[in-house]
C-alpha positions as CSV (number, residue, x, y, z in Angstrom):
1,X,20.7,12.9,16.9
2,X,22.4,10.4,14.5
3,X,24.4,11.9,11.7
4,X,22.8,12.0,8.3
5,X,24.3,10.2,5.3
6,X,26.3,13.0,3.5
7,X,24.4,14.4,0.6
8,X,27.0,13.3,-2.0
9,X,26.8,9.7,-0.7
10,X,23.0,9.8,-0.7
11,X,23.0,11.1,-4.3
12,X,25.3,8.3,-5.4
13,X,23.1,5.7,-3.7
14,X,20.0,7.3,-5.3
15,X,21.5,7.0,-8.8
16,X,22.2,3.3,-8.0
17,X,18.6,2.8,-6.9
18,X,17.3,4.4,-10.0
19,X,19.4,2.2,-12.2
20,X,18.4,-0.9,-10.3
21,X,14.7,0.0,-10.6
22,X,15.3,0.2,-14.4
23,X,17.0,-3.2,-14.3
24,X,14.3,-4.9,-12.3
25,X,11.7,-3.5,-14.8
26,X,13.3,-5.7,-17.5
27,X,12.1,-8.8,-15.7
28,X,8.6,-8.7,-17.2
29,X,6.4,-11.3,-18.9
30,X,5.2,-8.6,-21.4
31,X,7.5,-7.1,-24.0
32,X,7.6,-3.3,-23.7
33,X,5.6,-3.3,-20.5
34,X,6.2,-4.2,-16.8
35,X,4.2,-7.1,-15.6
36,X,5.7,-9.3,-12.9
37,X,3.4,-11.6,-11.0
38,X,3.6,-14.1,-8.2
39,X,5.3,-17.5,-8.9
40,X,6.3,-16.5,-12.5
41,X,9.8,-17.0,-13.9
42,X,10.2,-13.2,-13.7
43,X,9.4,-13.3,-10.0
44,X,12.3,-15.5,-9.4
45,X,14.6,-13.6,-11.8
46,X,13.9,-10.5,-9.6
47,X,14.5,-12.5,-6.5
48,X,17.9,-13.8,-7.7
49,X,19.0,-10.3,-8.7
50,X,17.9,-8.8,-5.4
51,X,19.7,-11.6,-3.6
52,X,22.9,-10.6,-5.3
53,X,22.5,-6.9,-4.3
54,X,21.7,-7.9,-0.7
55,X,24.8,-10.1,-0.5
56,X,26.9,-7.3,-1.9
57,X,25.5,-5.1,0.9
58,X,26.8,-7.5,3.5
59,X,23.7,-9.5,4.2
60,X,23.0,-13.2,4.6
61,X,20.2,-14.1,2.2
62,X,17.5,-16.8,1.8
63,X,14.2,-17.3,0.0
64,X,11.4,-18.4,2.3
65,X,8.7,-20.9,1.8
66,X,6.2,-18.6,0.1
67,X,8.8,-17.0,-2.3
68,X,9.8,-13.9,-0.4
69,X,13.5,-13.0,-0.8
70,X,14.9,-12.2,2.7
71,X,18.2,-10.8,3.9
72,X,19.7,-10.2,7.4
73,X,22.4,-7.8,8.6
74,X,23.3,-8.9,12.1
75,X,23.0,-6.8,15.2
76,X,25.8,-5.8,17.5
77,X,24.6,-8.7,19.6
78,X,24.0,-11.8,17.5
79,X,20.4,-13.0,17.4
80,X,18.8,-9.8,18.5
81,X,15.3,-9.0,17.2
82,X,15.3,-7.4,13.7
83,X,13.9,-4.2,12.3
84,X,12.2,-5.4,9.2
85,X,12.5,-3.2,6.1
86,X,11.2,-3.7,2.6
87,X,8.3,-3.7,0.2
88,X,7.0,-5.9,-2.7
89,X,8.6,-7.0,-5.9
90,X,5.5,-8.0,-7.8
91,X,3.5,-5.6,-10.0
92,X,0.1,-4.9,-11.5
93,X,-0.2,-5.3,-15.3
94,X,1.5,-2.6,-17.3
95,X,2.9,-1.1,-14.1
96,X,5.3,1.6,-13.1
97,X,8.8,0.6,-11.9
98,X,8.9,2.3,-8.5
99,X,5.8,1.0,-6.7
100,X,7.3,-1.7,-4.4
101,X,10.9,-2.1,-5.7
102,X,11.8,1.4,-4.6
103,X,11.3,0.4,-0.9
104,X,13.4,-2.8,-1.3
105,X,16.2,-1.1,-3.0
106,X,16.4,1.9,-0.7
107,X,16.5,-0.5,2.2
108,X,19.5,-2.2,0.7
109,X,21.2,1.1,0.5
110,X,20.5,1.6,4.3
111,X,22.3,-1.7,5.1
112,X,25.0,-1.0,2.6
113,X,25.9,2.3,4.3
114,X,25.9,0.6,7.7
115,X,28.1,-2.2,6.4
116,X,30.6,0.2,4.7
117,X,31.0,2.0,8.0
118,X,31.2,-1.2,10.1
119,X,28.2,-0.1,12.1
120,X,26.0,-2.6,13.9
121,X,22.8,-1.5,15.6
122,X,21.1,-2.9,18.7
123,X,18.7,-4.6,16.4
124,X,19.5,-6.7,13.4
125,X,18.2,-5.3,10.0
126,X,16.2,-7.6,7.8
127,X,15.0,-6.8,4.4
128,X,12.1,-8.6,2.6
129,X,11.2,-8.4,-1.0
130,X,7.6,-9.5,-0.7
131,X,6.5,-12.0,-3.3
132,X,3.0,-10.8,-3.9
133,X,1.3,-7.6,-2.6
134,X,-0.8,-6.7,-5.6
135,X,-2.7,-10.0,-6.1
136,X,-2.5,-9.6,-9.9
137,X,-2.3,-13.3,-10.7
138,X,-4.5,-15.1,-8.2
139,X,-6.8,-12.3,-7.1
140,X,-5.7,-12.5,-3.4
141,X,-3.4,-9.8,-2.0
142,X,-0.6,-9.6,0.5
143,X,0.5,-13.2,0.0
144,X,4.1,-12.5,0.8
145,X,3.5,-10.5,4.0
146,X,0.8,-12.8,5.2
147,X,3.2,-15.7,4.8
148,X,5.6,-14.0,7.2
149,X,2.9,-13.1,9.7
150,X,1.3,-16.6,9.6
151,X,-2.0,-15.4,8.2
152,X,-1.9,-17.6,5.1
153,X,-5.3,-19.5,4.9
154,X,-5.1,-23.1,3.7
155,X,-7.6,-22.5,0.9
156,X,-5.2,-20.0,-0.8
157,X,-3.3,-23.0,-2.2
158,X,-6.4,-23.9,-4.3
159,X,-6.9,-20.4,-5.8
160,X,-6.4,-20.3,-9.5
161,X,-5.2,-17.9,-12.1
162,X,-6.9,-17.1,-15.5
163,X,-5.4,-20.3,-16.9
164,X,-6.8,-22.4,-14.1
165,X,-3.3,-23.0,-12.6
166,X,-3.6,-23.2,-8.8
167,X,-1.2,-21.6,-6.3
168,X,-0.3,-25.1,-5.3
169,X,0.6,-26.2,-8.8
170,X,2.5,-22.9,-9.5
171,X,4.5,-23.4,-6.3
172,X,5.5,-26.9,-7.3
173,X,6.5,-25.8,-10.8
174,X,8.9,-23.3,-9.2
175,X,10.3,-25.9,-6.7
176,X,8.5,-24.5,-3.7
177,X,6.8,-27.0,-1.4
178,X,3.1,-26.0,-0.8
179,X,3.1,-28.1,2.4
180,X,5.8,-25.9,3.9
181,X,4.1,-22.5,3.5
182,X,3.4,-22.1,7.2
183,X,7.1,-22.3,7.9
184,X,7.5,-18.9,6.4
185,X,5.8,-17.4,9.5
186,X,8.2,-15.6,11.8
187,X,8.0,-15.9,15.6
188,X,6.7,-12.7,17.3
189,X,9.9,-12.2,19.3
190,X,12.1,-12.3,16.2
191,X,10.9,-8.9,14.8
192,X,10.9,-5.6,16.7
193,X,9.3,-3.3,14.1
194,X,8.6,-2.8,10.4
195,X,9.5,0.3,8.3
196,X,8.7,0.8,4.7
197,X,9.6,3.5,2.2
198,X,7.1,3.8,-0.7
199,X,6.1,6.2,-3.4
200,X,3.1,8.3,-2.3
201,X,0.8,7.3,-5.2
202,X,-1.0,10.6,-4.7
203,X,-0.5,14.3,-5.3
204,X,-0.2,15.7,-1.8
205,X,3.6,15.9,-1.5
206,X,3.9,17.4,-5.0
207,X,1.3,20.0,-4.0
208,X,3.3,20.8,-0.8
209,X,6.6,20.9,-2.9
210,X,8.3,18.5,-0.5
211,X,10.1,15.2,-1.3
212,X,9.0,13.2,1.8
213,X,6.1,12.7,4.1
214,X,5.3,10.5,7.1
215,X,2.4,8.0,7.0
216,X,-0.1,8.2,9.8
217,X,-2.4,5.3,8.8
218,X,-3.4,3.2,5.9
219,X,-7.0,3.9,5.1
220,X,-9.7,1.5,5.9
221,X,-12.3,0.8,3.2
222,X,-15.9,-0.2,2.7
223,X,-17.2,-1.3,-0.8
224,X,-20.9,-1.7,-1.5
225,X,-23.2,-2.7,-4.3
226,X,-26.1,-0.3,-4.2
227,X,-29.4,-0.1,-6.1
228,X,-32.2,2.4,-6.6
229,X,-35.5,0.7,-7.8
230,X,-38.1,2.9,-9.3
231,X,-40.6,2.4,-12.1
232,X,-39.8,2.4,-15.8
233,X,-42.2,4.3,-18.0
234,X,-42.6,5.9,-21.4
235,X,-40.3,9.0,-21.7
236,X,-42.9,10.9,-23.6
237,X,-46.1,10.2,-21.7
238,X,-45.3,10.2,-18.0
239,X,-45.4,13.7,-16.5
240,X,-42.4,14.9,-14.6
241,X,-44.3,15.2,-11.4
242,X,-45.4,11.6,-11.5
243,X,-42.1,9.9,-12.3
244,X,-40.2,7.3,-10.2
245,X,-36.9,7.8,-12.0
246,X,-34.2,5.6,-10.5
247,X,-31.4,7.4,-12.4
248,X,-32.4,10.8,-11.2
249,X,-32.4,9.5,-7.6
250,X,-28.9,8.0,-8.1
251,X,-27.6,11.2,-9.6
252,X,-29.0,13.2,-6.7
253,X,-27.3,10.8,-4.3
254,X,-24.0,11.0,-6.2
255,X,-23.9,14.7,-5.8
256,X,-24.7,14.4,-2.1
257,X,-21.9,11.8,-1.7
258,X,-19.4,14.3,-3.1
259,X,-20.7,17.2,-1.0
260,X,-21.0,15.4,2.3
261,X,-17.7,13.6,2.1
262,X,-15.9,16.8,1.3
263,X,-17.6,18.4,4.3
264,X,-16.6,15.6,6.6
265,X,-12.9,16.2,6.0
266,X,-10.5,14.0,8.0
267,X,-9.0,12.4,5.0
268,X,-12.2,10.7,4.1
269,X,-12.9,9.9,0.4
270,X,-15.8,8.3,-1.4
271,X,-16.2,7.2,-5.0
272,X,-19.0,5.9,-7.2
273,X,-16.9,4.1,-9.8
274,X,-19.5,1.8,-11.5
275,X,-23.1,2.5,-12.6
276,X,-25.6,0.7,-14.8
277,X,-29.0,1.7,-15.8
278,X,-32.0,-0.5,-16.7
279,X,-33.7,-0.8,-19.2
280,X,-31.2,1.6,-20.7
281,X,-33.2,2.8,-23.6
282,X,-33.2,6.4,-24.9
283,X,-37.0,6.7,-24.7
284,X,-37.6,4.9,-21.4
285,X,-37.5,6.3,-17.9
286,X,-34.9,4.4,-15.9
287,X,-36.6,1.8,-13.7
288,X,-33.5,0.6,-11.8
289,X,-29.9,1.7,-11.3
290,X,-27.1,-0.3,-9.9
291,X,-24.0,1.5,-8.6
292,X,-20.9,0.9,-6.5
293,X,-19.7,2.9,-3.5
294,X,-16.1,2.9,-2.3
295,X,-15.5,4.8,0.9
296,X,-12.1,5.1,2.6
297,X,-10.5,6.8,5.6
298,X,-7.7,6.7,8.1
299,X,-9.9,6.1,11.2
300,X,-12.6,3.4,11.5
301,X,-15.0,5.5,13.6
302,X,-15.4,8.5,11.3
303,X,-15.4,6.1,8.3
304,X,-18.4,4.2,9.8
305,X,-20.2,7.4,10.7
306,X,-19.8,8.8,7.1
307,X,-21.0,5.5,5.6
308,X,-24.1,5.5,7.8
309,X,-24.7,9.2,6.9
310,X,-24.5,8.5,3.2
311,X,-26.7,5.4,3.3
312,X,-29.3,7.4,5.3
313,X,-29.2,10.1,2.6
314,X,-29.8,7.5,-0.1
315,X,-32.9,6.2,1.9
316,X,-34.1,9.8,2.2
317,X,-33.8,10.5,-1.5
318,X,-35.5,7.3,-2.3
319,X,-38.4,7.9,0.1
320,X,-38.9,11.5,-1.3
321,X,-39.2,10.0,-4.8
322,X,-41.4,7.1,-4.0
323,X,-38.8,4.5,-4.9
324,X,-36.7,2.0,-2.9
325,X,-32.9,1.8,-2.1
326,X,-30.8,-1.1,-1.0
327,X,-27.1,-1.7,-0.4
328,X,-24.9,-4.7,0.3
329,X,-21.4,-4.5,1.5
330,X,-19.0,-6.9,-0.3
331,X,-15.6,-5.8,1.0
332,X,-14.3,-4.2,4.2
333,X,-10.8,-3.7,5.6
334,X,-10.2,-1.8,8.8
335,X,-7.8,1.2,8.9
336,X,-4.2,0.4,9.9
337,X,-2.7,3.0,12.2
338,X,1.1,3.5,12.1
339,X,2.8,3.0,15.5
340,X,3.3,6.3,17.4
341,X,6.9,5.6,18.3
342,X,7.8,4.7,14.7
343,X,5.9,7.8,13.5
344,X,8.0,9.9,15.8
345,X,11.2,8.3,14.5
346,X,10.1,8.9,10.9
347,X,9.0,12.5,11.7
348,X,12.4,13.2,13.3
349,X,14.2,11.7,10.3
350,X,12.2,13.5,7.6
351,X,12.4,16.8,9.5
352,X,16.2,16.5,9.7
353,X,16.3,16.1,5.9
354,X,13.8,18.7,4.7
355,X,12.9,20.9,7.7
356,X,9.3,19.6,8.1
357,X,7.4,16.4,8.0
358,X,3.9,16.4,6.5
359,X,1.7,13.8,8.0
360,X,-0.3,11.8,5.4
361,X,-2.7,8.9,5.4
362,X,-2.3,6.3,2.6
363,X,-5.3,5.7,0.4
364,X,-3.6,2.7,-1.1
365,X,-2.9,-0.6,0.6
366,X,0.6,-1.9,1.5
367,X,2.3,-4.9,3.0
368,X,2.3,-3.0,6.3
369,X,-1.4,-3.9,6.6
370,X,-0.5,-7.5,7.1
371,X,2.6,-6.8,9.2
372,X,0.7,-4.6,11.6
373,X,-1.3,-7.6,12.8
374,X,1.9,-8.8,14.5
375,X,4.4,-5.9,14.8
376,X,4.4,-2.1,14.9
377,X,4.7,-0.4,11.5
378,X,5.9,2.9,10.2
379,X,6.1,4.3,6.7
380,X,7.8,7.2,4.8
381,X,6.3,8.4,1.5
382,X,8.4,9.7,-1.4
383,X,6.9,12.2,-3.8
384,X,5.9,10.8,-7.2
385,X,5.2,12.9,-10.3
386,X,1.5,14.0,-10.5
387,X,0.7,11.3,-8.0
388,X,0.6,8.8,-10.9
389,X,1.0,5.1,-10.0
390,X,0.1,1.7,-11.4
391,X,0.9,3.1,-14.7
392,X,4.1,3.3,-16.9
393,X,4.2,7.1,-16.4
394,X,5.0,6.5,-12.6
395,X,8.1,8.7,-11.9
396,X,10.3,9.8,-9.1
397,X,13.4,12.0,-9.1
398,X,16.9,11.0,-8.0
399,X,17.1,13.9,-5.7
400,X,13.9,12.9,-3.9
401,X,15.2,9.3,-3.7
402,X,18.4,10.6,-2.1
403,X,16.4,12.5,0.5
404,X,14.4,9.3,1.1
405,X,17.6,7.3,1.6
406,X,18.9,9.9,4.1
407,X,15.6,9.9,6.1
408,X,15.1,6.2,5.9
409,X,18.6,5.5,7.3
410,X,18.0,8.0,10.1
411,X,14.6,6.4,10.9
412,X,16.2,2.9,11.1
413,X,18.9,4.1,13.5
414,X,16.4,5.9,15.7
415,X,14.1,2.9,15.8
416,X,17.0,0.8,17.0
417,X,17.9,3.5,19.6
418,X,16.7,3.9,23.1
419,X,13.2,5.3,23.4
420,X,14.4,8.4,25.1
421,X,16.1,9.7,21.9
422,X,12.8,9.8,20.0
423,X,10.7,10.8,23.0
424,X,12.9,13.8,23.7
425,X,12.6,14.9,20.1
426,X,8.8,14.5,20.1
427,X,8.6,16.5,23.3
428,X,10.6,19.3,21.7
429,X,8.1,19.5,18.9
430,X,5.2,20.3,21.3
431,X,7.0,22.9,23.4
């Protein structure tokens, strides 16, 4: 087993990360809030600052053709494939300061520790501060990571923001050449694996009273627009036994969604987040109801099964009430499983730090979704206060970040080590 970073060194590194997160939060287009979007001046201010920190850690640094900031710490053998680390530097509007930047800054601390100890691994280490994961400005997500994986569609250049500025024009304004975006794509053989440290954005680690967890998968999702169509009528004159109340049917279904999803288990979740009722008058029986359904889970098969079950339940409720139901899916993304070898490395590293390693799925999306199309991915979660994220109240503790730096450094070294080191550990856990 590789030696852990000593606690005192990890604590010092964590304080540095916390201060740097605060500093990056100052690069915002909105006074008193954190909003940093793709191809803004604040995006490139953050890139320049991260470039300086990467260089101080012993890395060679460049900005690629889509605006990602990239650094490389060479392997023991020059030119070896890299273990890619990182996360995103953009934000939602009025964001917290740890979602994304924490992963970039802890990765820099990993390299800094290796550099200070003159330690080169069998793999190079590369860090990427992805330019756009959130999709806040142009409404398309994972632009940075899809640039690196060569999944950037040509029509993305024509997407526009709320001021009708296109991606193409925004790139030109920031001295990026839109004709060169495909050159950001990395060759398959240049990357060996991807590891990311990220705040959990949920309450599970806090409930377990543990700083760290290991990600098993990033949830797949289905989103649907649904509708119950009944018959509007006078609220005072139509007997209860003769009503075709669309809202009553929708309410019945919503309760069933909650009950059946909870019973299904397996990390599955379902949410009705939008609902509208027509004609929407206090004295009229609702004739139609439109509502959304968002359903997510870590495995595609169980997710499809639950969706079919819930839609069948809606049809049953509608038939029993003499009304109709229809649904149309408008969004789907498959689940992204984390690589077993990388999960084992992360599990060993987290266990070495805190004695156990909770296995968690991620309900939120990450750059790892795009990266997994080309290379194996693994992730470590860090506890965040009350599970709050995408909000100024987003918070982590320095002690948890220190634990994360220790585990992340260990996981990187194990990933670069011969398979036998991880496999022997995994076997010991099953004995």
